[in-house]
Gaussian input, Z-matrix of N, CA and C with variables (Angstrom, degrees):
# hf/3-21g

backbone

0 1
 N
 C     1     B1
 C     2     B2     1     A1
 N     3     B3     2     A2     1     D1
 C     4     B4     3     A3     2     D2
 C     5     B5     4     A4     3     D3
 N     6     B6     5     A5     4     D4
 C     7     B7     6     A6     5     D5
 C     8     B8     7     A7     6     D6
 N     9     B9     8     A8     7     D7
 C    10    B10     9     A9     8     D8
 C    11    B11    10    A10     9     D9
 N    12    B12    11    A11    10    D10
 C    13    B13    12    A12    11    D11
 C    14    B14    13    A13    12    D12
 N    15    B15    14    A14    13    D13
 C    16    B16    15    A15    14    D14
 C    17    B17    16    A16    15    D15
 N    18    B18    17    A17    16    D16
 C    19    B19    18    A18    17    D17
 C    20    B20    19    A19    18    D18
 N    21    B21    20    A20    19    D19
 C    22    B22    21    A21    20    D20
 C    23    B23    22    A22    21    D21
 N    24    B24    23    A23    22    D22
 C    25    B25    24    A24    23    D23
 C    26    B26    25    A25    24    D24
 N    27    B27    26    A26    25    D25
 C    28    B28    27    A27    26    D26
 C    29    B29    28    A28    27    D27
 N    30    B30    29    A29    28    D28
 C    31    B31    30    A30    29    D29
 C    32    B32    31    A31    30    D30
 N    33    B33    32    A32    31    D31
 C    34    B34    33    A33    32    D32
 C    35    B35    34    A34    33    D33
 N    36    B36    35    A35    34    D34
 C    37    B37    36    A36    35    D35
 C    38    B38    37    A37    36    D36
 N    39    B39    38    A38    37    D37
 C    40    B40    39    A39    38    D38
 C    41    B41    40    A40    39    D39
 N    42    B42    41    A41    40    D40
 C    43    B43    42    A42    41    D41
 C    44    B44    43    A43    42    D42
 N    45    B45    44    A44    43    D43
 C    46    B46    45    A45    44    D44
 C    47    B47    46    A46    45    D45
 N    48    B48    47    A47    46    D46
 C    49    B49    48    A48    47    D47
 C    50    B50    49    A49    48    D48
 N    51    B51    50    A50    49    D49
 C    52    B52    51    A51    50    D50
 C    53    B53    52    A52    51    D51
 N    54    B54    53    A53    52    D52
 C    55    B55    54    A54    53    D53
 C    56    B56    55    A55    54    D54
 N    57    B57    56    A56    55    D55
 C    58    B58    57    A57    56    D56
 C    59    B59    58    A58    57    D57
 N    60    B60    59    A59    58    D58
 C    61    B61    60    A60    59    D59
 C    62    B62    61    A61    60    D60
 N    63    B63    62    A62    61    D61
 C    64    B64    63    A63    62    D62
 C    65    B65    64    A64    63    D63
 N    66    B66    65    A65    64    D64
 C    67    B67    66    A66    65    D65
 C    68    B68    67    A67    66    D66
 N    69    B69    68    A68    67    D67
 C    70    B70    69    A69    68    D68
 C    71    B71    70    A70    69    D69
 N    72    B72    71    A71    70    D70
 C    73    B73    72    A72    71    D71
 C    74    B74    73    A73    72    D72
 N    75    B75    74    A74    73    D73
 C    76    B76    75    A75    74    D74
 C    77    B77    76    A76    75    D75
 N    78    B78    77    A77    76    D76
 C    79    B79    78    A78    77    D77
 C    80    B80    79    A79    78    D78
 N    81    B81    80    A80    79    D79
 C    82    B82    81    A81    80    D80
 C    83    B83    82    A82    81    D81
 N    84    B84    83    A83    82    D82
 C    85    B85    84    A84    83    D83
 C    86    B86    85    A85    84    D84
 N    87    B87    86    A86    85    D85
 C    88    B88    87    A87    86    D86
 C    89    B89    88    A88    87    D87
 N    90    B90    89    A89    88    D88
 C    91    B91    90    A90    89    D89
 C    92    B92    91    A91    90    D90
 N    93    B93    92    A92    91    D91
 C    94    B94    93    A93    92    D92
 C    95    B95    94    A94    93    D93
 N    96    B96    95    A95    94    D94
 C    97    B97    96    A96    95    D95
 C    98    B98    97    A97    96    D96
 N    99    B99    98    A98    97    D97
 C   100   B100    99    A99    98    D98
 C   101   B101   100   A100    99    D99
 N   102   B102   101   A101   100   D100
 C   103   B103   102   A102   101   D101
 C   104   B104   103   A103   102   D102
 N   105   B105   104   A104   103   D103
 C   106   B106   105   A105   104   D104
 C   107   B107   106   A106   105   D105
 N   108   B108   107   A107   106   D106
 C   109   B109   108   A108   107   D107
 C   110   B110   109   A109   108   D108
 N   111   B111   110   A110   109   D109
 C   112   B112   111   A111   110   D110
 C   113   B113   112   A112   111   D111
 N   114   B114   113   A113   112   D112
 C   115   B115   114   A114   113   D113
 C   116   B116   115   A115   114   D114
 N   117   B117   116   A116   115   D115
 C   118   B118   117   A117   116   D116
 C   119   B119   118   A118   117   D117
 N   120   B120   119   A119   118   D118
 C   121   B121   120   A120   119   D119
 C   122   B122   121   A121   120   D120
 N   123   B123   122   A122   121   D121
 C   124   B124   123   A123   122   D122
 C   125   B125   124   A124   123   D123
 N   126   B126   125   A125   124   D124
 C   127   B127   126   A126   125   D125
 C   128   B128   127   A127   126   D126
 N   129   B129   128   A128   127   D127
 C   130   B130   129   A129   128   D128
 C   131   B131   130   A130   129   D129
 N   132   B132   131   A131   130   D130
 C   133   B133   132   A132   131   D131
 C   134   B134   133   A133   132   D132
 N   135   B135   134   A134   133   D133
 C   136   B136   135   A135   134   D134
 C   137   B137   136   A136   135   D135
 N   138   B138   137   A137   136   D136
 C   139   B139   138   A138   137   D137
 C   140   B140   139   A139   138   D138
 N   141   B141   140   A140   139   D139
 C   142   B142   141   A141   140   D140
 C   143   B143   142   A142   141   D141
 N   144   B144   143   A143   142   D142
 C   145   B145   144   A144   143   D143
 C   146   B146   145   A145   144   D144
 N   147   B147   146   A146   145   D145
 C   148   B148   147   A147   146   D146
 C   149   B149   148   A148   147   D147
 N   150   B150   149   A149   148   D148
 C   151   B151   150   A150   149   D149
 C   152   B152   151   A151   150   D150
 N   153   B153   152   A152   151   D151
 C   154   B154   153   A153   152   D152
 C   155   B155   154   A154   153   D153
 N   156   B156   155   A155   154   D154
 C   157   B157   156   A156   155   D155
 C   158   B158   157   A157   156   D156
 N   159   B159   158   A158   157   D157
 C   160   B160   159   A159   158   D158
 C   161   B161   160   A160   159   D159
 N   162   B162   161   A161   160   D160
 C   163   B163   162   A162   161   D161
 C   164   B164   163   A163   162   D162
 N   165   B165   164   A164   163   D163
 C   166   B166   165   A165   164   D164
 C   167   B167   166   A166   165   D165
 N   168   B168   167   A167   166   D166
 C   169   B169   168   A168   167   D167
 C   170   B170   169   A169   168   D168
 N   171   B171   170   A170   169   D169
 C   172   B172   171   A171   170   D170
 C   173   B173   172   A172   171   D171
 N   174   B174   173   A173   172   D172
 C   175   B175   174   A174   173   D173
 C   176   B176   175   A175   174   D174
 N   177   B177   176   A176   175   D175
 C   178   B178   177   A177   176   D176
 C   179   B179   178   A178   177   D177
 N   180   B180   179   A179   178   D178
 C   181   B181   180   A180   179   D179
 C   182   B182   181   A181   180   D180
 N   183   B183   182   A182   181   D181
 C   184   B184   183   A183   182   D182
 C   185   B185   184   A184   183   D183
 N   186   B186   185   A185   184   D184
 C   187   B187   186   A186   185   D185
 C   188   B188   187   A187   186   D186
 N   189   B189   188   A188   187   D187
 C   190   B190   189   A189   188   D188
 C   191   B191   190   A190   189   D189
 N   192   B192   191   A191   190   D190
 C   193   B193   192   A192   191   D191
 C   194   B194   193   A193   192   D192
 N   195   B195   194   A194   193   D193
 C   196   B196   195   A195   194   D194
 C   197   B197   196   A196   195   D195
 N   198   B198   197   A197   196   D196
 C   199   B199   198   A198   197   D197
 C   200   B200   199   A199   198   D198
 N   201   B201   200   A200   199   D199
 C   202   B202   201   A201   200   D200
 C   203   B203   202   A202   201   D201
 N   204   B204   203   A203   202   D202
 C   205   B205   204   A204   203   D203
 C   206   B206   205   A205   204   D204
 N   207   B207   206   A206   205   D205
 C   208   B208   207   A207   206   D206
 C   209   B209   208   A208   207   D207
 N   210   B210   209   A209   208   D208
 C   211   B211   210   A210   209   D209
 C   212   B212   211   A211   210   D210
 N   213   B213   212   A212   211   D211
 C   214   B214   213   A213   212   D212
 C   215   B215   214   A214   213   D213
 N   216   B216   215   A215   214   D214
 C   217   B217   216   A216   215   D215
 C   218   B218   217   A217   216   D216
 N   219   B219   218   A218   217   D217
 C   220   B220   219   A219   218   D218
 C   221   B221   220   A220   219   D219
 N   222   B222   221   A221   220   D220
 C   223   B223   222   A222   221   D221
 C   224   B224   223   A223   222   D222
 N   225   B225   224   A224   223   D223
 C   226   B226   225   A225   224   D224
 C   227   B227   226   A226   225   D225
 N   228   B228   227   A227   226   D226
 C   229   B229   228   A228   227   D227
 C   230   B230   229   A229   228   D228
 N   231   B231   230   A230   229   D229
 C   232   B232   231   A231   230   D230
 C   233   B233   232   A232   231   D231
 N   234   B234   233   A233   232   D232
 C   235   B235   234   A234   233   D233
 C   236   B236   235   A235   234   D234
 N   237   B237   236   A236   235   D235
 C   238   B238   237   A237   236   D236
 C   239   B239   238   A238   237   D237
 N   240   B240   239   A239   238   D238
 C   241   B241   240   A240   239   D239
 C   242   B242   241   A241   240   D240
 N   243   B243   242   A242   241   D241
 C   244   B244   243   A243   242   D242
 C   245   B245   244   A244   243   D243
 N   246   B246   245   A245   244   D244
 C   247   B247   246   A246   245   D245
 C   248   B248   247   A247   246   D246
 N   249   B249   248   A248   247   D247
 C   250   B250   249   A249   248   D248
 C   251   B251   250   A250   249   D249
 N   252   B252   251   A251   250   D250
 C   253   B253   252   A252   251   D251
 C   254   B254   253   A253   252   D252
 N   255   B255   254   A254   253   D253
 C   256   B256   255   A255   254   D254
 C   257   B257   256   A256   255   D255
 N   258   B258   257   A257   256   D256
 C   259   B259   258   A258   257   D257
 C   260   B260   259   A259   258   D258
 N   261   B261   260   A260   259   D259
 C   262   B262   261   A261   260   D260
 C   263   B263   262   A262   261   D261
 N   264   B264   263   A263   262   D262
 C   265   B265   264   A264   263   D263
 C   266   B266   265   A265   264   D264
 N   267   B267   266   A266   265   D265
 C   268   B268   267   A267   266   D266
 C   269   B269   268   A268   267   D267
 N   270   B270   269   A269   268   D268
 C   271   B271   270   A270   269   D269
 C   272   B272   271   A271   270   D270
 N   273   B273   272   A272   271   D271
 C   274   B274   273   A273   272   D272
 C   275   B275   274   A274   273   D273
 N   276   B276   275   A275   274   D274
 C   277   B277   276   A276   275   D275
 C   278   B278   277   A277   276   D276
 N   279   B279   278   A278   277   D277
 C   280   B280   279   A279   278   D278
 C   281   B281   280   A280   279   D279
 N   282   B282   281   A281   280   D280
 C   283   B283   282   A282   281   D281
 C   284   B284   283   A283   282   D282
 N   285   B285   284   A284   283   D283
 C   286   B286   285   A285   284   D284
 C   287   B287   286   A286   285   D285
 N   288   B288   287   A287   286   D286
 C   289   B289   288   A288   287   D287
 C   290   B290   289   A289   288   D288
 N   291   B291   290   A290   289   D289
 C   292   B292   291   A291   290   D290
 C   293   B293   292   A292   291   D291
 N   294   B294   293   A293   292   D292
 C   295   B295   294   A294   293   D293
 C   296   B296   295   A295   294   D294
 N   297   B297   296   A296   295   D295
 C   298   B298   297   A297   296   D296
 C   299   B299   298   A298   297   D297
 N   300   B300   299   A299   298   D298
 C   301   B301   300   A300   299   D299
 C   302   B302   301   A301   300   D300
 N   303   B303   302   A302   301   D301
 C   304   B304   303   A303   302   D302
 C   305   B305   304   A304   303   D303
 N   306   B306   305   A305   304   D304
 C   307   B307   306   A306   305   D305
 C   308   B308   307   A307   306   D306
 N   309   B309   308   A308   307   D307
 C   310   B310   309   A309   308   D308
 C   311   B311   310   A310   309   D309
 N   312   B312   311   A311   310   D310
 C   313   B313   312   A312   311   D311
 C   314   B314   313   A313   312   D312
 N   315   B315   314   A314   313   D313
 C   316   B316   315   A315   314   D314
 C   317   B317   316   A316   315   D315
 N   318   B318   317   A317   316   D316
 C   319   B319   318   A318   317   D317
 C   320   B320   319   A319   318   D318
 N   321   B321   320   A320   319   D319
 C   322   B322   321   A321   320   D320
 C   323   B323   322   A322   321   D321
 N   324   B324   323   A323   322   D322
 C   325   B325   324   A324   323   D323
 C   326   B326   325   A325   324   D324
 N   327   B327   326   A326   325   D325
 C   328   B328   327   A327   326   D326
 C   329   B329   328   A328   327   D327

   B1=1.4990
   B2=1.5262
   B3=1.2714
   B4=1.4916
   B5=1.5075
   B6=1.3586
   B7=1.4106
   B8=1.5453
   B9=1.3006
   B10=1.4906
   B11=1.5077
   B12=1.3385
   B13=1.4613
   B14=1.5113
   B15=1.3175
   B16=1.4312
   B17=1.5064
   B18=1.3456
   B19=1.3475
   B20=1.6505
   B21=1.2943
   B22=1.3974
   B23=1.5497
   B24=1.2777
   B25=1.4611
   B26=1.5508
   B27=1.2671
   B28=1.4071
   B29=1.6248
   B30=1.3676
   B31=1.3847
   B32=1.5550
   B33=1.2549
   B34=1.5473
   B35=1.5341
   B36=1.4231
   B37=1.3907
   B38=1.5122
   B39=1.3145
   B40=1.4742
   B41=1.3785
   B42=1.3307
   B43=1.5229
   B44=1.5249
   B45=1.2480
   B46=1.5126
   B47=1.5026
   B48=1.3821
   B49=1.4772
   B50=1.5365
   B51=1.2245
   B52=1.5452
   B53=1.4917
   B54=1.3091
   B55=1.4979
   B56=1.5185
   B57=1.3255
   B58=1.6013
   B59=1.5038
   B60=1.3215
   B61=1.3568
   B62=1.5244
   B63=1.3121
   B64=1.3965
   B65=1.5242
   B66=1.4458
   B67=1.4591
   B68=1.4894
   B69=1.3168
   B70=1.4960
   B71=1.5102
   B72=1.3461
   B73=1.3956
   B74=1.5127
   B75=1.3988
   B76=1.4353
   B77=1.5828
   B78=1.3199
   B79=1.4367
   B80=1.4892
   B81=1.3177
   B82=1.3792
   B83=1.5408
   B84=1.3552
   B85=1.5278
   B86=1.5473
   B87=1.2807
   B88=1.5440
   B89=1.5085
   B90=1.3046
   B91=1.4078
   B92=1.5730
   B93=1.2697
   B94=1.4828
   B95=1.5636
   B96=1.3420
   B97=1.4376
   B98=1.5244
   B99=1.2989
   B100=1.4577
   B101=1.5770
   B102=1.2851
   B103=1.4565
   B104=1.5025
   B105=1.3320
   B106=1.4592
   B107=1.4881
   B108=1.2875
   B109=1.4939
   B110=1.4936
   B111=1.3585
   B112=1.4143
   B113=1.5967
   B114=1.3875
   B115=1.4869
   B116=1.5606
   B117=1.2882
   B118=1.4436
   B119=1.4789
   B120=1.2716
   B121=1.4811
   B122=1.5310
   B123=1.2634
   B124=1.5560
   B125=1.5533
   B126=1.3614
   B127=1.4598
   B128=1.3763
   B129=1.3000
   B130=1.4294
   B131=1.5832
   B132=1.2793
   B133=1.5209
   B134=1.5225
   B135=1.2825
   B136=1.4933
   B137=1.6065
   B138=1.3033
   B139=1.4708
   B140=1.4351
   B141=1.3998
   B142=1.3937
   B143=1.4877
   B144=1.4182
   B145=1.4281
   B146=1.5867
   B147=1.3100
   B148=1.4735
   B149=1.4576
   B150=1.2929
   B151=1.4403
   B152=1.5001
   B153=1.2960
   B154=1.5001
   B155=1.5001
   B156=1.3975
   B157=1.4627
   B158=1.4714
   B159=1.3312
   B160=1.5128
   B161=1.4882
   B162=1.3135
   B163=1.4054
   B164=1.6025
   B165=1.3380
   B166=1.4196
   B167=1.5193
   B168=1.3927
   B169=1.3069
   B170=1.5768
   B171=1.3042
   B172=1.4668
   B173=1.5660
   B174=1.3952
   B175=1.4464
   B176=1.6177
   B177=1.3884
   B178=1.5019
   B179=1.4956
   B180=1.3550
   B181=1.4336
   B182=1.5172
   B183=1.2952
   B184=1.5125
   B185=1.4656
   B186=1.3769
   B187=1.4769
   B188=1.5413
   B189=1.3281
   B190=1.4371
   B191=1.6621
   B192=1.2597
   B193=1.4835
   B194=1.5548
   B195=1.2577
   B196=1.5004
   B197=1.4815
   B198=1.2992
   B199=1.5505
   B200=1.5135
   B201=1.3307
   B202=1.4694
   B203=1.5180
   B204=1.2666
   B205=1.4895
   B206=1.5533
   B207=1.3223
   B208=1.4772
   B209=1.5678
   B210=1.3084
   B211=1.4926
   B212=1.4897
   B213=1.2738
   B214=1.5706
   B215=1.5107
   B216=1.3395
   B217=1.4895
   B218=1.4682
   B219=1.3113
   B220=1.5020
   B221=1.5298
   B222=1.3289
   B223=1.4518
   B224=1.4721
   B225=1.2986
   B226=1.4905
   B227=1.4374
   B228=1.3556
   B229=1.4806
   B230=1.4702
   B231=1.2794
   B232=1.5629
   B233=1.4415
   B234=1.2674
   B235=1.4769
   B236=1.4661
   B237=1.3105
   B238=1.5264
   B239=1.5746
   B240=1.3846
   B241=1.4556
   B242=1.5295
   B243=1.3730
   B244=1.4516
   B245=1.5049
   B246=1.3165
   B247=1.4752
   B248=1.4688
   B249=1.3711
   B250=1.4869
   B251=1.4653
   B252=1.3289
   B253=1.4240
   B254=1.5375
   B255=1.2704
   B256=1.4926
   B257=1.5897
   B258=1.2487
   B259=1.4709
   B260=1.5454
   B261=1.2895
   B262=1.4942
   B263=1.3611
   B264=1.3499
   B265=1.4522
   B266=1.4877
   B267=1.2735
   B268=1.4778
   B269=1.5106
   B270=1.2818
   B271=1.4660
   B272=1.5453
   B273=1.3937
   B274=1.4735
   B275=1.5653
   B276=1.3010
   B277=1.4099
   B278=1.5622
   B279=1.2669
   B280=1.4641
   B281=1.4776
   B282=1.2628
   B283=1.4961
   B284=1.5520
   B285=1.3344
   B286=1.4165
   B287=1.5732
   B288=1.2281
   B289=1.5074
   B290=1.4601
   B291=1.3008
   B292=1.5369
   B293=1.5687
   B294=1.3320
   B295=1.3977
   B296=1.4778
   B297=1.2919
   B298=1.4083
   B299=1.5454
   B300=1.2532
   B301=1.4365
   B302=1.5111
   B303=1.3372
   B304=1.3964
   B305=1.5708
   B306=1.2744
   B307=1.5878
   B308=1.5145
   B309=1.3648
   B310=1.4473
   B311=1.5428
   B312=1.2863
   B313=1.4048
   B314=1.5816
   B315=1.2946
   B316=1.4688
   B317=1.5095
   B318=1.3408
   B319=1.4635
   B320=1.4599
   B321=1.3361
   B322=1.4537
   B323=1.5279
   B324=1.2191
   B325=1.4567
   B326=1.4643
   B327=1.4210
   B328=1.4165
   B329=1.5941
   A1=106.93
   A2=115.32
   A3=120.68
   A4=108.90
   A5=113.85
   A6=120.30
   A7=109.40
   A8=115.22
   A9=117.15
   A10=117.61
   A11=113.64
   A12=123.18
   A13=113.13
   A14=116.24
   A15=121.98
   A16=115.39
   A17=118.31
   A18=122.67
   A19=111.38
   A20=115.75
   A21=118.41
   A22=118.55
   A23=112.95
   A24=120.45
   A25=111.79
   A26=115.56
   A27=119.12
   A28=114.53
   A29=113.10
   A30=118.09
   A31=115.41
   A32=115.58
   A33=116.18
   A34=105.17
   A35=115.86
   A36=120.12
   A37=109.56
   A38=122.25
   A39=119.26
   A40=114.85
   A41=119.93
   A42=126.83
   A43=107.02
   A44=119.21
   A45=120.40
   A46=109.75
   A47=119.10
   A48=122.00
   A49=105.53
   A50=121.46
   A51=122.94
   A52=107.08
   A53=121.21
   A54=122.24
   A55=111.26
   A56=112.33
   A57=116.52
   A58=107.47
   A59=121.13
   A60=120.40
   A61=111.10
   A62=115.89
   A63=121.91
   A64=110.95
   A65=117.71
   A66=127.03
   A67=110.85
   A68=116.28
   A69=122.77
   A70=109.28
   A71=122.48
   A72=127.18
   A73=113.76
   A74=119.32
   A75=118.63
   A76=112.63
   A77=117.87
   A78=122.35
   A79=110.11
   A80=120.92
   A81=122.80
   A82=111.80
   A83=117.43
   A84=118.64
   A85=109.59
   A86=118.18
   A87=118.59
   A88=109.21
   A89=118.29
   A90=126.05
   A91=107.02
   A92=118.11
   A93=121.73
   A94=105.74
   A95=119.85
   A96=121.77
   A97=111.21
   A98=115.23
   A99=123.57
   A100=107.87
   A101=118.45
   A102=122.64
   A103=114.38
   A104=114.88
   A105=123.57
   A106=110.70
   A107=115.32
   A108=118.83
   A109=111.93
   A110=117.94
   A111=122.00
   A112=113.16
   A113=108.12
   A114=113.96
   A115=107.31
   A116=119.54
   A117=120.55
   A118=113.48
   A119=117.70
   A120=123.55
   A121=107.55
   A122=114.30
   A123=114.44
   A124=112.75
   A125=114.19
   A126=120.44
   A127=116.98
   A128=117.96
   A129=124.92
   A130=107.87
   A131=115.52
   A132=117.91
   A133=112.55
   A134=116.23
   A135=117.14
   A136=108.98
   A137=113.80
   A138=117.89
   A139=118.06
   A140=120.94
   A141=123.92
   A142=106.26
   A143=113.72
   A144=118.03
   A145=110.63
   A146=116.78
   A147=118.95
   A148=114.13
   A149=121.28
   A150=122.43
   A151=114.89
   A152=115.11
   A153=124.21
   A154=105.15
   A155=116.58
   A156=120.46
   A157=115.01
   A158=112.38
   A159=113.18
   A160=114.99
   A161=122.21
   A162=128.94
   A163=108.70
   A164=117.14
   A165=118.99
   A166=114.37
   A167=113.91
   A168=120.63
   A169=113.12
   A170=113.26
   A171=122.75
   A172=110.86
   A173=113.56
   A174=123.44
   A175=107.32
   A176=112.44
   A177=117.24
   A178=110.36
   A179=117.32
   A180=120.74
   A181=117.09
   A182=112.29
   A183=118.46
   A184=110.18
   A185=115.73
   A186=121.17
   A187=115.24
   A188=113.61
   A189=116.29
   A190=106.64
   A191=117.67
   A192=122.72
   A193=111.80
   A194=120.07
   A195=120.68
   A196=111.99
   A197=116.97
   A198=118.48
   A199=113.50
   A200=116.13
   A201=119.32
   A202=112.36
   A203=113.43
   A204=119.20
   A205=111.95
   A206=115.85
   A207=120.90
   A208=110.76
   A209=113.80
   A210=117.98
   A211=109.28
   A212=117.74
   A213=123.93
   A214=109.93
   A215=117.89
   A216=114.23
   A217=117.89
   A218=118.85
   A219=118.22
   A220=114.59
   A221=117.73
   A222=120.32
   A223=111.28
   A224=116.33
   A225=121.88
   A226=114.26
   A227=119.35
   A228=122.22
   A229=105.42
   A230=117.11
   A231=127.16
   A232=109.19
   A233=127.12
   A234=130.09
   A235=110.54
   A236=115.56
   A237=116.56
   A238=110.91
   A239=112.39
   A240=113.76
   A241=114.41
   A242=113.92
   A243=116.75
   A244=110.59
   A245=119.38
   A246=121.01
   A247=116.36
   A248=113.67
   A249=119.35
   A250=110.90
   A251=120.41
   A252=123.58
   A253=110.38
   A254=121.61
   A255=124.52
   A256=105.30
   A257=119.94
   A258=121.01
   A259=111.83
   A260=114.70
   A261=121.03
   A262=113.98
   A263=121.34
   A264=124.23
   A265=110.69
   A266=119.39
   A267=120.33
   A268=112.00
   A269=121.37
   A270=127.86
   A271=104.24
   A272=119.16
   A273=121.14
   A274=105.19
   A275=125.01
   A276=125.24
   A277=112.67
   A278=117.65
   A279=123.50
   A280=117.04
   A281=119.74
   A282=124.12
   A283=107.78
   A284=114.01
   A285=120.42
   A286=111.30
   A287=117.75
   A288=120.87
   A289=116.90
   A290=116.62
   A291=123.52
   A292=110.54
   A293=113.77
   A294=119.33
   A295=108.06
   A296=122.67
   A297=129.03
   A298=109.53
   A299=120.63
   A300=121.23
   A301=108.15
   A302=119.75
   A303=127.08
   A304=108.18
   A305=112.55
   A306=117.43
   A307=105.50
   A308=111.77
   A309=117.43
   A310=114.46
   A311=115.34
   A312=119.77
   A313=110.77
   A314=116.16
   A315=118.08
   A316=114.95
   A317=120.03
   A318=124.09
   A319=108.08
   A320=117.75
   A321=122.40
   A322=114.19
   A323=121.77
   A324=124.71
   A325=109.17
   A326=112.15
   A327=115.06
   A328=106.50
   D1=130.30
   D2=176.30
   D3=-94.33
   D4=169.61
   D5=-177.44
   D6=-62.13
   D7=-39.79
   D8=176.84
   D9=-55.05
   D10=-31.06
   D11=177.87
   D12=-59.56
   D13=-45.08
   D14=-174.76
   D15=-97.24
   D16=-18.66
   D17=-178.04
   D18=-82.77
   D19=-13.87
   D20=-176.46
   D21=80.33
   D22=20.59
   D23=-177.16
   D24=-137.51
   D25=153.71
   D26=-175.98
   D27=-94.74
   D28=4.38
   D29=-177.26
   D30=-59.85
   D31=132.43
   D32=178.34
   D33=-84.80
   D34=96.74
   D35=-171.53
   D36=-70.86
   D37=-31.45
   D38=173.42
   D39=-57.81
   D40=-48.85
   D41=178.25
   D42=-63.89
   D43=-42.50
   D44=-178.72
   D45=-62.50
   D46=-39.10
   D47=-176.69
   D48=-71.64
   D49=-40.94
   D50=178.90
   D51=-63.10
   D52=-44.33
   D53=176.23
   D54=-58.53
   D55=-45.27
   D56=-177.60
   D57=-62.36
   D58=-40.01
   D59=-177.11
   D60=-70.88
   D61=-37.89
   D62=177.12
   D63=-57.18
   D64=-42.33
   D65=178.36
   D66=-58.78
   D67=-27.60
   D68=-173.18
   D69=-79.98
   D70=-17.25
   D71=-172.04
   D72=-51.95
   D73=-44.67
   D74=-174.85
   D75=-67.59
   D76=-17.93
   D77=-176.45
   D78=-77.79
   D79=-24.70
   D80=-179.43
   D81=-106.88
   D82=118.49
   D83=-171.28
   D84=-68.68
   D85=-26.54
   D86=-177.69
   D87=-113.01
   D88=141.59
   D89=-174.17
   D90=-67.41
   D91=-31.40
   D92=-178.60
   D93=-67.68
   D94=-42.85
   D95=178.94
   D96=-62.35
   D97=-40.64
   D98=-177.03
   D99=-67.35
   D100=-38.41
   D101=174.45
   D102=-66.12
   D103=-37.98
   D104=174.05
   D105=-61.89
   D106=-43.75
   D107=177.21
   D108=-62.59
   D109=-41.73
   D110=176.98
   D111=-57.32
   D112=-41.50
   D113=-177.77
   D114=-72.78
   D115=-35.06
   D116=172.97
   D117=-59.19
   D118=-45.61
   D119=-178.52
   D120=-65.87
   D121=-44.60
   D122=178.69
   D123=-61.00
   D124=-36.64
   D125=174.47
   D126=-64.05
   D127=-40.49
   D128=-175.74
   D129=-73.90
   D130=-33.58
   D131=175.69
   D132=-83.22
   D133=-6.52
   D134=-172.80
   D135=-79.05
   D136=175.81
   D137=175.15
   D138=-83.01
   D139=13.11
   D140=-178.59
   D141=-66.27
   D142=128.08
   D143=-174.41
   D144=-61.41
   D145=-56.84
   D146=178.49
   D147=-96.30
   D148=131.22
   D149=-175.11
   D150=-99.01
   D151=49.74
   D152=-177.85
   D153=-80.99
   D154=164.87
   D155=175.82
   D156=-59.44
   D157=-38.74
   D158=174.79
   D159=-64.17
   D160=-41.60
   D161=-175.73
   D162=-71.12
   D163=-38.45
   D164=176.58
   D165=-69.11
   D166=-32.82
   D167=178.64
   D168=-70.06
   D169=-40.62
   D170=174.35
   D171=-58.77
   D172=-46.10
   D173=-177.13
   D174=-59.65
   D175=-34.88
   D176=-175.14
   D177=-86.09
   D178=-3.52
   D179=-177.21
   D180=83.15
   D181=16.68
   D182=176.58
   D183=-88.39
   D184=152.06
   D185=176.64
   D186=-79.77
   D187=-26.66
   D188=-176.93
   D189=-141.77
   D190=162.63
   D191=-174.59
   D192=-79.53
   D193=-1.69
   D194=-166.83
   D195=-53.09
   D196=-45.74
   D197=-177.88
   D198=-64.41
   D199=-37.99
   D200=174.04
   D201=-66.82
   D202=-48.06
   D203=177.68
   D204=-59.42
   D205=-42.17
   D206=178.83
   D207=-61.47
   D208=-42.53
   D209=178.26
   D210=-55.43
   D211=-51.79
   D212=-174.67
   D213=-72.19
   D214=-34.76
   D215=-168.97
   D216=-116.36
   D217=-19.41
   D218=-173.55
   D219=-132.59
   D220=-13.20
   D221=-178.95
   D222=-73.81
   D223=151.05
   D224=172.24
   D225=-94.85
   D226=119.16
   D227=178.13
   D228=-160.25
   D229=159.85
   D230=-167.97
   D231=-88.35
   D232=92.82
   D233=175.50
   D234=-59.62
   D235=-42.36
   D236=-178.36
   D237=-61.67
   D238=-39.78
   D239=176.33
   D240=-64.32
   D241=-36.32
   D242=178.51
   D243=-67.66
   D244=-41.10
   D245=172.11
   D246=-53.15
   D247=-47.58
   D248=176.26
   D249=-58.85
   D250=-50.71
   D251=179.84
   D252=-56.37
   D253=-47.95
   D254=-178.48
   D255=-65.49
   D256=-46.76
   D257=179.89
   D258=-56.63
   D259=-46.04
   D260=178.01
   D261=-62.36
   D262=-39.90
   D263=178.05
   D264=-72.23
   D265=-36.71
   D266=174.57
   D267=-63.43
   D268=-42.33
   D269=-178.04
   D270=-65.16
   D271=-44.51
   D272=-176.82
   D273=-66.32
   D274=-39.19
   D275=-175.71
   D276=-77.43
   D277=-37.86
   D278=-179.27
   D279=-93.70
   D280=-20.68
   D281=-179.07
   D282=80.69
   D283=178.48
   D284=-175.78
   D285=-62.78
   D286=-40.47
   D287=-177.43
   D288=-97.61
   D289=11.94
   D290=-175.84
   D291=-72.49
   D292=153.48
   D293=179.60
   D294=-132.27
   D295=132.51
   D296=-179.56
   D297=-114.32
   D298=115.97
   D299=-177.80
   D300=-116.66
   D301=126.96
   D302=177.84
   D303=-114.74
   D304=115.84
   D305=-173.37
   D306=-120.20
   D307=111.28
   D308=179.63
   D309=-92.83
   D310=9.22
   D311=-173.09
   D312=-67.36
   D313=-21.44
   D314=-177.90
   D315=-85.21
   D316=-1.38
   D317=179.34
   D318=-82.77
   D319=133.38
   D320=170.50
   D321=-54.81
   D322=129.67
   D323=172.84
   D324=-96.59
   D325=146.58
   D326=179.84
   D327=-112.84

């Protein structure tokens, strides 16, 4: 059963995710950084219970978390351009009068 089966939509989420990651390529000046960003996104969207650098690295098949940590702390990429891209995609998806609500209250707190 795919995500589209239980989400009530016929969107091909795997293809949409690949397209999204391709759209991110101009934001990252190095291909290695862009690949790390893709691995980070895959890890965050995965079923890994804890989203730590170590867990995300393991999910990506890496031996150590250095690439993930470098992406978040030391790599050079344009965060303003990323925000603009995300904002534009949200407006395209939701329209001018759309509302997106993210409610984290359902997550178990430790």
